[in-house]
N, C-alpha and C positions, 0 to 999 in steps of 0.2 A: 664899139659894141662888138661882142663876140658871141658865137654859137658854140657851145661845148657839147660834143656828141660822144657818148661813151657806149661801147658795145662790150658786154660781159656775160658771165654765167648767170642763168636765171635764179640760181640758189642765193645769189648775193643781192637780189633786188631790194628787199626790205632794208637791208643794212645801208645800201647806197641812198635810198630815198631818205632815210633818217639822217645820214651824214650830210646830204645836200641841204636838207631843211635846217639842220644845226648850223651849217656854214652860211646861211642867209639866202638860199635860193627861194624866190617868191613864186616860182611856177616851173613846171617841167612837162615834157611829153614823153610817154613811155610806149614803146612798141615791142611786140614779140616778133623776132626776126630769126632767120636761119642762115648759117654760113660756116665758113671754115677759114683757118689761117694756116700756120705751119703744120698743124697736126693732120691736115687733109682728111678729116673725118675720123671714124673709128670702126672697128669690126666688132660685131656682137653675135651672140648665139641665141636662136629662138627655136625651141623644140628640136634641138639637136642639129639644126641647120645654121651654118655660118653665113652672115650677110654683112654687107658694108653700108654704113650710114655715112654718106658723103657730106650732107649739110646738117650741122649740129644746131640745136635750139640755143638761141641767145636772146638777150634783152638789149634794146637800144633806148637810151635816155638822151633827150635833147634839152638843153637849158640855154636860153638867151640871157645875157647879162652884160653889164657895163665892163669894159676892158679891165678896169681896176679890180674886179672881183673874180676874173677868170682863173687866175692861179690858185686862189683859195678853194674854188669849187673843184678844180682838177685834183688838188691834194686830197680833198675830202673823198672823191671818187676812188683815188688810188688806195687810200687807207681802207675803205670799206669793201672794195671789190677784189682786193688781192688775196688769193688763197695760196700762192706760191707754186702753183702747178701750171702746166701747159694749158692754154686756152683761157687764161684769165681775161683777155680782151685787149682793147685798144681805146684810146681817147683821141679825138680829133678836135682841133680848135680852129674855127673859121672866123674870118672877119665878116661883119655884117655892115652893109651900107646904111640901112635904116630899118627901124621897126615902127609899126603903127598899130595902136590899139583900136580895133574896129569900132567899139561902142562910143568912145569919146574923141577919137582922132588924135590922141596924145602920141607923141613921137619919141623914139629913142629911149633914153634913160627913164623918162616918165612912163613910157609904155610898158616897161618891165618891172617897175617898182610896185610894191604892194599897194 
């Protein structure tokens, strides 16, 4: 079992959700987050005053899946989230020991299948 976590630009959210659904993801968790990577934030001007925005708005999607599906989901995210500019984001793939569906008690592959 794998947990695929992607952090990317909010403007790409709808495209990523559609791509994951088309790739077979049966569920996902979406969070609005803030952070920065190499770009270290950005400088903006408001009413003539310059100020620094250190933490940029991002979106985080988490998808639990069987290990055999992880590469397909990662490719779908890459295709949908890529704008070719700095700040496109990162994808993290974690091993999961176990998953349990609370309602039925199903475990692992059965817990994440539709």
